[in-house]
C-alpha positions in Angstrom: 0.0 0.0 0.0 1.6 3.3 -1.2 -0.1 5.3 1.6 1.2 3.0 4.3 4.7 3.2 2.8 4.5 7.0 2.7 3.3 7.2 6.3 6.1 4.9 7.4 8.7 7.1 5.7 7.3 10.2 7.4 7.5 8.5 10.8 11.1 7.5 10.2 12.0 11.1 9.2 10.3 12.4 12.3 12.2 9.9 14.5 15.5 10.6 12.8 15.2 14.4 13.0 16.2 14.8 16.7 19.0 12.3 16.3 20.4 14.1 13.3 20.1 17.5 15.1 21.9 16.1 18.1 24.7 14.6 15.9 25.1 17.9 14.2 25.3 19.8 17.5 27.9 17.3 18.9 29.9 17.7 15.6 29.7 21.5 15.7 30.9 21.7 19.4 33.6 19.1 18.7 34.9 21.1 15.8 34.7 24.3 17.9 36.7 22.6 20.7 39.3 21.3 18.3 39.6 24.9 16.9 40.4 26.3 20.4 42.9 23.6 21.4 44.7 23.8 18.0 45.5 27.4 18.8 44.6 30.8 17.2 45.0 31.6 13.6 46.7 34.8 12.5 44.5 37.6 11.1 46.0 40.6 9.4 44.4 44.0 9.3 45.7 47.3 7.9 44.8 50.4 9.8 45.6 53.9 8.3 46.6 56.6 10.8 46.7 60.2 9.6 49.3 61.3 12.2 51.6 58.3 11.6 54.9 59.5 9.9 56.0 57.9 6.7 58.9 56.1 8.4 56.4 54.0 10.4 54.4 52.9 7.4 54.0 49.1 7.7 54.7 49.0 11.5 53.3 45.7 12.8 51.5 45.3 16.2 50.6 41.7 17.2 47.4 42.0 19.3 46.9 39.1 21.8 43.8 39.0 24.0 41.8 36.6 26.2 44.3 33.7 26.4 42.5 32.5 29.5 45.2 30.2 30.9 43.7 27.8 33.3 43.1 24.1 34.0 42.4 23.2 30.4 44.4 25.8 28.4 47.8 25.4 30.1 51.5 25.8 29.4 51.3 23.9 26.1 48.6 26.3 24.9 50.7 29.3 26.1 53.6 28.0 24.1 51.5 27.7 21.0 50.3 31.3 21.3 53.9 32.5 21.8 55.2 30.6 18.8 52.4 31.9 16.7 53.0 35.5 17.7 56.8 35.2 17.2 56.2 33.7 13.7 54.6 37.0 12.6 57.8 39.0 13.4 56.0 41.9 14.9 57.5 45.3 15.8 55.5 45.3 19.0 53.3 42.9 21.0 50.2 44.1 22.8 48.7 41.6 25.3 45.3 43.3 26.1 44.0 41.5 29.1 42.3 38.3 30.4 45.6 36.4 30.3 44.6 34.0 33.2 41.8 32.4 35.2 43.6 31.6 38.4 46.4 32.7 40.8 50.1 33.2 40.1 50.7 30.3 42.5 48.6 27.9 40.4 49.3 29.2 36.9 52.7 30.8 37.1 54.3 27.8 35.3 51.6 27.9 32.6 52.4 31.5 31.8 56.2 31.0 31.7 56.4 30.7 27.9 55.5 34.4 27.7 59.1 35.2 28.5 59.9 34.0 25.0 57.9 36.7 23.2 60.1 38.7 20.8 59.5 42.1 19.3 62.0 44.9 18.7 59.9 47.4 20.6 58.9 44.9 23.3 55.8 43.2 24.7 53.2 45.3 26.6 50.4 44.3 28.9 47.2 45.7 30.3 44.8 44.1 32.7 41.5 42.6 31.8 38.5 41.9 34.1 39.7 38.3 34.8 43.0 39.5 36.2 41.0 41.2 39.0 39.4 37.8 39.7 42.8 36.2 39.9 45.0 38.7 41.8 45.8 41.5 39.5 48.6 43.0 41.5 50.4 39.6 41.6 49.9 39.1 37.9 51.2 42.5 37.0 54.3 41.7 38.9 54.6 38.3 37.3 54.3 39.5 33.7 56.9 42.2 34.5 59.2 39.4 35.7 58.6 37.5 32.5 59.7 40.6 30.5 56.4 42.2 29.5 55.9 45.9 30.3 52.7 46.6 32.1 50.9 49.9 31.3 49.0 50.7 34.4 47.3 54.0 33.4 50.6 54.9 31.7 52.1 56.0 28.4 55.3 55.3 26.6 56.7 57.6 23.8 57.9 55.2 21.1 59.9 56.5 18.1 56.8 57.2 15.8 53.8 57.2 18.1 52.6 57.1 21.7 51.6 53.8 23.2 49.2 54.1 26.2 47.4 51.6 28.4 44.7 51.8 31.0 43.5 49.4 33.6 40.3 47.4 33.1 37.1 49.0 34.5 36.7 46.0 36.9 39.7 47.5 38.8 37.5 50.3 40.1 36.3 47.8 42.8 39.8 47.7 44.1 40.6 51.4 43.6 42.7 50.6 40.5 40.4 51.4 37.7 41.3 53.2 34.4 42.7 56.7 34.7 42.6 58.3 31.2 44.0 61.6 32.3 47.0 59.9 33.9 47.6 57.8 30.8 46.8 60.4 28.1 47.1 63.8 29.6 49.8 66.3 28.7 50.8 64.4 25.6 51.8 65.9 22.2 48.5 65.6 20.3 50.4 66.0 17.0 51.7 62.5 17.5 49.6 59.4 16.8 48.4 57.6 19.9 47.5 53.9 20.3 45.7 52.9 23.4 45.5 49.4 24.9 42.2 48.9 26.8 40.7 45.5 27.5 37.0 46.3 27.0 35.5 47.9 23.9 33.3 50.1 26.0 36.4 52.1 26.9 36.3 53.6 23.4 34.1 56.5 24.6 36.8 57.8 26.9 39.4 57.2 24.2 37.4 59.4 21.8 37.2 62.2 24.5 41.0 62.0 24.9 41.8 62.1 21.2 43.2 58.6 20.8 43.8 57.5 17.2 43.4 53.7 17.7 42.2 51.6 20.6 43.1 47.9 20.7 40.8 45.7 22.8 39.5 42.2 23.3 37.0 40.9 26.0 34.1 39.9 23.7 35.5 36.7 22.2 33.5 37.7 19.2 30.6 36.1 21.0 32.4 32.7 21.3 29.3 30.5 21.5 25.5 30.8 21.1 23.7 32.5 22.9 26.7 34.4 24.2 27.0 36.2 20.9 23.8 38.0 21.5 24.8 39.0 25.1 28.2 40.2 23.9 26.8 42.1 21.0 24.3 43.9 23.4 27.0 44.7 26.0 29.7 46.0 23.7 29.8 48.8 21.0 31.8 46.6 18.7 31.7 42.8 18.8 34.8 42.1 16.7 36.9 43.7 14.0 37.7 47.3 13.0 35.3 50.1 13.7 35.3 53.9 13.8 34.0 56.3 16.4 34.5 59.9 15.2 38.2 60.3 14.7 39.1 57.3 16.8 39.3 53.7 15.4 38.6 50.7 17.5 39.9 47.2 16.8 38.5 44.3 18.8 40.2 40.9 18.7 38.1 37.7 19.1 40.8 36.5 21.5 43.3 33.6 21.5 41.6 31.2 24.0 38.2 30.7 25.5 36.4 31.1 28.8 34.1 28.5 30.3 33.8 25.6 27.8 36.9 25.5 25.7 34.9 25.7 22.4 33.9 28.3 19.9 31.2 28.3 17.3 31.1 31.0 14.6 33.8 33.0 16.3 37.2 31.4 15.7 40.1 32.5 17.9 42.7 34.8 16.5 45.9 36.7 17.0 45.7 39.9 14.9 48.6 41.6 13.3 47.7 45.3 12.9 49.7 46.9 10.2 49.8 50.6 10.6 49.7 52.6 7.4 50.7 56.2 7.1 48.4 58.3 5.0 51.4 60.5 4.2 53.2 57.6 2.5 
């Protein structure tokens, strides 16, 4: 009977539907986990800066955010990140927060490979919100010991532009929040300024202080549904390059992952920002 056969096929399809959906979900999560554990891919973005002198055209900044070292992403993962960064031969390395999820006592050995980071103008660090859950003062001291230069509401005058950094907004709970006047006040505004600030929401203060480019992380690009909706609602830019007035904002999706070590639709990255002089 053709009707009976058709009914049977429909019943089989109905029964198979949930099984196929579950298999697809497991496969997607599995691939997302593999992508995190494999390590971040390199993304390259060119950012033109009007104040950048011709001599600095092509200057490369490796942006590393949200490594989230912890029980799953340990020393081996840190080594992968370091090797990937060094392979890009950057002029400067910017580690823009959320390096760890735990204390120096527990994760100091996992962070040790950071001492191998290499760039002619050094490696620089600003705190993220997770540093304040993990002992920010101790971690600032530890990354300094490893050879990185913390920018705690501070600025360095590099040969062709100013590099500034502010603490994460979570530090306000401990009396160590961002101080934009301290980091950006009294500078020569004719020089280009690059600001390291963990959270994209800090862009509004960057605009007020005449910053040319802010480099951030924090969002993970959404990482995993439904976190993408939450992150998009909480941040002015979820990922990539954006402009706010005369200030540009670049948000990295981050190198690691928080919570479940998996990503779906938001692959991890280390971004090489190539600065371009509009005078070139």
